[in-house]
C-alpha positions as CSV (number, residue, x, y, z in Angstrom):
1,M,0.3,-0.3,0.3
2,K,2.9,2.6,0.0
3,P,2.4,5.4,-2.3
4,K,4.9,4.3,-4.2
5,W,4.0,1.2,-5.2
6,L,0.9,1.5,-5.8
7,L,1.9,4.6,-8.6
8,M,3.9,2.1,-10.3
9,L,1.0,-0.3,-9.8
10,T,-1.4,1.8,-12.0
11,L,1.4,2.6,-14.3
12,V,1.8,-0.6,-14.9
13,L,-2.4,-0.6,-15.2
14,A,-1.9,1.5,-18.5
15,V,1.0,-0.1,-20.0
16,A,-0.7,-3.2,-19.7
17,A,-3.6,-1.8,-21.2
18,I,-1.9,-0.8,-24.3
19,F,-0.4,-4.3,-24.3
20,A,-3.9,-6.0,-24.5
21,A,-5.4,-3.6,-27.6
22,L,-2.4,-4.2,-28.9
23,A,-3.1,-7.7,-28.7
24,Q,-6.5,-7.2,-29.6
25,W,-5.5,-5.5,-33.1
26,Q,-3.6,-8.2,-33.5
27,I,-5.9,-10.3,-33.0
28,S,-8.4,-8.9,-35.4
29,S,-6.2,-8.4,-38.4
30,A,-5.6,-12.5,-38.2
31,I,-9.9,-12.5,-38.0
32,A,-10.0,-10.5,-40.9
33,S,-7.3,-12.7,-42.9
34,L,-9.5,-15.3,-43.3
35,A,-12.4,-13.6,-45.1
36,H,-13.9,-10.6,-46.5
37,R,-17.9,-11.0,-47.5
38,S,-18.6,-8.6,-49.9
39,T,-21.2,-5.5,-48.9
40,H,-22.4,-4.5,-52.6
41,T,-25.4,-5.8,-53.8
42,V,-26.7,-6.6,-57.3
43,N,-29.2,-4.0,-57.0
44,E,-26.7,-1.2,-56.6
45,Q,-26.0,1.4,-60.0
46,P,-23.7,-0.5,-62.2
47,T,-20.2,1.7,-61.8
48,P,-17.1,1.5,-64.4
49,L,-15.2,-1.4,-64.5
50,G,-12.0,1.2,-64.7
51,E,-13.1,2.9,-61.6
52,H,-12.6,-0.4,-60.0
53,L,-10.0,-2.5,-61.6
54,K,-7.2,-1.6,-64.3
55,P,-5.1,-4.6,-66.3
56,Q,-2.5,-5.3,-64.4
57,Q,-3.2,-4.2,-61.0
58,S,-4.7,-6.3,-57.6
59,L,-8.2,-5.6,-56.9
60,Y,-8.8,-3.7,-53.6
61,E,-11.1,-5.0,-51.1
62,R,-13.7,-2.7,-51.0
63,S,-13.8,-3.3,-54.6
64,I,-14.9,-6.7,-54.6
65,G,-18.0,-7.5,-55.0
66,A,-18.9,-4.5,-56.5
67,V,-21.3,-3.9,-59.8
68,V,-19.7,-3.3,-63.1
69,S,-20.1,-2.0,-66.8
70,F,-17.5,-2.0,-69.6
71,E,-18.3,-3.5,-73.0
72,G,-16.2,-5.6,-75.5
73,V,-15.8,-8.5,-77.1
74,L,-16.5,-12.9,-76.2
75,D,-13.5,-14.7,-77.5
76,A,-15.1,-17.3,-79.0
77,A,-12.2,-20.0,-78.6
78,D,-11.8,-19.9,-74.7
79,V,-15.5,-20.5,-73.5
80,E,-14.6,-23.5,-71.1
81,V,-16.8,-25.4,-68.6
82,L,-16.0,-25.3,-64.6
83,P,-17.4,-27.7,-62.1
84,N,-17.7,-27.6,-58.6
85,R,-20.0,-24.1,-58.6
86,L,-22.6,-23.4,-56.2
87,Q,-25.7,-21.7,-57.2
88,G,-27.3,-21.3,-53.6
89,A,-27.0,-24.7,-52.0
90,T,-27.1,-27.1,-55.2
91,D,-23.5,-28.1,-57.3
92,G,-23.2,-27.3,-60.9
93,W,-21.2,-25.9,-63.6
94,W,-20.3,-22.5,-65.1
95,I,-19.4,-21.6,-69.0
96,I,-16.7,-18.7,-68.7
97,S,-15.1,-17.5,-71.8
98,R,-12.7,-14.3,-72.2
99,A,-14.0,-10.7,-73.3
100,H,-11.7,-9.0,-74.6
101,V,-12.1,-5.5,-73.0
102,S,-12.6,-2.2,-75.7
103,D,-14.2,0.1,-72.8
104,D,-14.0,0.2,-69.5
105,G,-16.0,3.6,-69.1
106,D,-12.7,5.5,-67.5
107,G,-10.1,6.1,-70.1
108,L,-9.2,2.7,-71.1
109,A,-10.9,2.2,-75.0
110,G,-9.2,0.2,-78.1
111,D,-11.2,-0.9,-81.1
112,A,-12.6,-4.0,-80.6
113,A,-12.5,-5.1,-84.2
114,K,-8.9,-5.6,-82.8
115,P,-9.5,-7.8,-80.3
116,T,-6.3,-9.1,-79.7
117,E,-4.9,-5.8,-78.7
118,L,-7.1,-5.1,-75.8
119,P,-7.1,-6.5,-72.5
120,G,-8.2,-9.9,-71.7
121,L,-11.4,-10.3,-69.0
122,A,-12.2,-13.7,-67.5
123,V,-15.9,-13.9,-67.2
124,A,-17.5,-16.7,-66.4
125,L,-21.3,-16.6,-68.4
126,A,-24.2,-18.6,-67.2
127,W,-25.1,-21.9,-64.4
128,A,-25.7,-25.8,-65.4
129,P,-27.1,-27.6,-63.2
130,D,-24.3,-30.4,-64.5
131,E,-21.3,-31.4,-67.0
132,P,-24.0,-32.7,-70.0
133,T,-26.2,-29.7,-70.3
134,A,-22.7,-27.4,-69.6
135,V,-20.9,-28.6,-71.9
136,A,-24.3,-28.3,-74.8
137,A,-23.9,-25.0,-73.8
138,A,-20.8,-23.5,-74.5
139,E,-21.3,-25.1,-77.6
140,T,-24.1,-23.4,-78.1
141,L,-22.3,-20.1,-76.9
142,R,-19.2,-20.9,-79.1
143,T,-21.7,-20.6,-82.4
144,Q,-23.4,-17.5,-80.8
145,I,-20.1,-15.9,-80.2
146,A,-18.5,-16.9,-84.2
147,S,-21.5,-15.9,-85.7
148,G,-22.0,-12.7,-84.0
149,A,-20.9,-9.2,-85.2
150,A,-17.5,-7.9,-83.8
151,D,-18.8,-4.8,-82.5
152,A,-18.3,-4.3,-78.8
153,R,-21.8,-5.0,-76.8
154,P,-22.2,-3.8,-73.0
155,F,-21.7,-6.1,-70.4
156,T,-22.7,-5.7,-66.8
157,G,-21.2,-8.1,-64.0
158,I,-19.9,-8.5,-60.6
159,L,-16.5,-8.3,-59.4
160,E,-14.9,-11.0,-58.1
161,Y,-11.7,-11.7,-56.3
162,G,-9.6,-14.4,-58.4
163,Q,-9.4,-17.7,-56.8
164,A,-5.7,-19.2,-56.1
165,P,-5.0,-22.6,-58.8
166,A,-5.7,-26.0,-57.7
167,A,-4.5,-29.9,-59.0
168,P,-7.4,-31.5,-60.0
169,D,-8.1,-34.0,-58.0
170,N,-7.1,-37.5,-58.5
171,G,-9.2,-39.4,-61.5
172,R,-9.5,-36.3,-63.1
173,D,-8.6,-34.9,-66.5
174,P,-5.2,-33.3,-65.5
175,L,-5.4,-29.9,-67.7
176,G,-8.7,-29.5,-66.5
177,L,-9.9,-26.5,-65.1
178,E,-10.9,-26.4,-61.3
179,Q,-11.0,-22.9,-59.9
180,M,-11.8,-20.3,-61.2
181,S,-8.3,-18.2,-61.4
182,P,-7.8,-15.5,-63.7
183,A,-3.5,-15.8,-63.1
184,Y,-4.0,-19.4,-64.8
185,L,-6.7,-18.8,-67.3
186,V,-4.2,-16.4,-68.9
187,N,-1.7,-18.8,-70.0
188,R,-4.9,-21.5,-70.7
189,W,-6.4,-18.4,-73.3
190,E,-6.1,-19.4,-77.4
191,T,-4.9,-16.6,-78.3
192,P,-2.7,-14.1,-75.7
193,S,-3.6,-10.9,-74.1
194,P,-1.2,-8.1,-73.9
195,S,-2.6,-7.0,-70.8
196,A,-4.9,-8.9,-68.1
197,Y,-7.1,-7.9,-65.6
198,S,-6.3,-10.0,-61.9
199,A,-10.3,-10.2,-60.9
200,Y,-12.9,-12.0,-62.9
201,V,-16.7,-10.5,-63.5
202,T,-19.9,-12.7,-63.0
203,V,-21.8,-11.2,-65.7
204,K,-25.4,-10.1,-65.1
205,S,-26.4,-8.9,-68.9
206,G,-25.0,-8.9,-72.3
207,V,-25.3,-13.4,-73.1
208,E,-28.0,-14.5,-74.2
209,L,-28.3,-17.6,-71.6
210,P,-28.3,-21.0,-73.8
211,A,-30.7,-23.7,-72.4
212,G,-30.8,-25.0,-69.5
213,T,-29.1,-22.7,-67.9
214,E,-28.8,-19.9,-65.2
215,A,-27.9,-16.3,-64.3
216,I,-24.8,-17.0,-61.9
217,Q,-25.9,-16.0,-58.4
218,Q,-24.0,-13.4,-56.7
219,Q,-21.1,-15.3,-54.7
220,L,-20.0,-14.5,-51.0
221,V,-16.7,-13.6,-52.0
222,D,-13.2,-15.5,-49.9
223,A,-10.5,-12.1,-50.5
224,G,-8.4,-14.4,-48.2
225,G,-9.0,-17.9,-47.3
226,E,-6.0,-17.5,-44.9
227,L,-4.9,-17.5,-41.2
228,N,-2.3,-15.6,-40.8
229,W,-0.4,-16.3,-38.3
230,L,2.2,-13.9,-38.0
231,N,-0.6,-11.3,-36.2
232,I,-1.1,-14.2,-34.0
233,F,2.8,-14.5,-32.9
234,Y,2.5,-10.7,-32.5
235,A,-0.9,-10.7,-30.3
236,A,0.9,-13.8,-28.1
237,E,4.0,-11.7,-27.9
238,W,1.7,-8.1,-26.6
239,I,0.1,-10.7,-23.8
240,I,3.4,-11.7,-22.6
241,F,4.3,-8.4,-22.4
242,A,1.1,-7.1,-20.5
243,L,1.8,-10.2,-18.1
244,F,6.1,-9.8,-17.7
245,A,4.4,-6.1,-15.9
246,F,2.4,-7.3,-13.8
247,Y,5.2,-10.0,-12.6
248,L,8.1,-7.0,-12.6
249,W,5.8,-5.1,-10.2
250,W,4.9,-7.9,-7.9
251,R,8.4,-9.1,-8.2
252,L,9.6,-6.0,-6.6
253,V,6.7,-5.3,-3.6
254,R,7.5,-9.0,-2.4
255,D,11.5,-8.2,-2.6
256,D,10.4,-4.4,-0.4
257,Y,8.2,-6.5,1.8
258,A,10.7,-8.8,2.3
259,R,13.6,-6.6,3.6
260,E,11.0,-4.4,5.8
261,H,10.1,-7.5,7.3
262,V,12.8,-9.8,9.0
263,S,12.1,-9.8,12.7
264,A,14.5,-9.1,15.1
265,P,14.8,-11.6,16.6
266,S,16.3,-13.2,13.8
267,R,18.8,-10.5,13.4
268,A,19.7,-11.0,16.8
269,E,20.1,-15.0,17.2
270,L,21.9,-14.4,13.5
271,E,24.3,-12.0,15.5
272,A,24.2,-14.2,18.4
273,E,25.9,-16.8,16.3
274,I,28.2,-14.8,14.6
275,R,29.6,-14.3,18.0
276,R,29.7,-17.5,18.9
277,E,31.6,-18.9,15.6
278,R,34.2,-15.8,16.8
279,L,34.5,-17.1,20.6
280,R,35.2,-20.8,18.8
281,A,37.2,-19.8,16.7
282,L,39.8,-17.9,19.0
283,R,39.5,-20.5,21.6
284,A,40.8,-22.9,19.3
285,A,43.6,-20.6,18.3
286,R,44.6,-20.7,21.9
287,E,44.5,-23.8,23.0
288,G,45.5,-25.3,19.1
289,I,42.8,-27.9,18.5
290,D,40.2,-28.4,15.6
291,P,37.8,-25.5,16.1
292,G,35.2,-28.1,14.9
293,T,35.0,-29.8,18.1
294,Y,33.0,-27.3,20.2
295,S,29.9,-26.8,20.3
């Protein structure tokens, strides 16, 4: 209860509170890295794609799930099917392709008649409940795109975060698609694009849906997917620092208490024992005998 120790305890409490706040911040950062859920809705007014993402640039979290608009030309050679795509609670297939973006609404403009000179954007066009329907729909879309005019058409859709590439499961085609990964798709496209987008768009308008398919429902986007263990370790360090501050205060107080509460009889007994030892040593020296023989 000494003022100096109470003052030091107040200081320790303040330091521990700061350390605890830092630990909480690190834990929150670690949890936030697990997933990001989109706050955008399909009812939003579309905004230009170029306001959210440019070719060869990373996608900001705030733009994930944004409803975007752009103009471009679909590529019939890059129409493919993608398995394990949920539509609500039902598993199915996506029909995907590449859009050569001729106008992103924010300064990027090109000649739609020269699609190979335009940046490539991965697009998901439709959902099918099974593989045969998806394959048939993909063939229908190839025919529609190949027979259509080369002029660019307007599209609207939802901007989604690209998934990481993954190897096919055992028994599946080793060259088959498993994830909607723009970083991987650029290497599968029939002709290379001079540049490409790091994200993809699930198209809501701009394409005629083949028979048996549906428009893709808005997905809850996973923008991270991995726990940041470095943040967890930092949080543990801050907690240890806070506990150590309390331990240091307790140890100093205990030592101070011990110094002041050694009993007077104990000190007297110690001094008397020292005197007896000295007397035994002097007597042994006079008599020339071993001092250990005296009790």
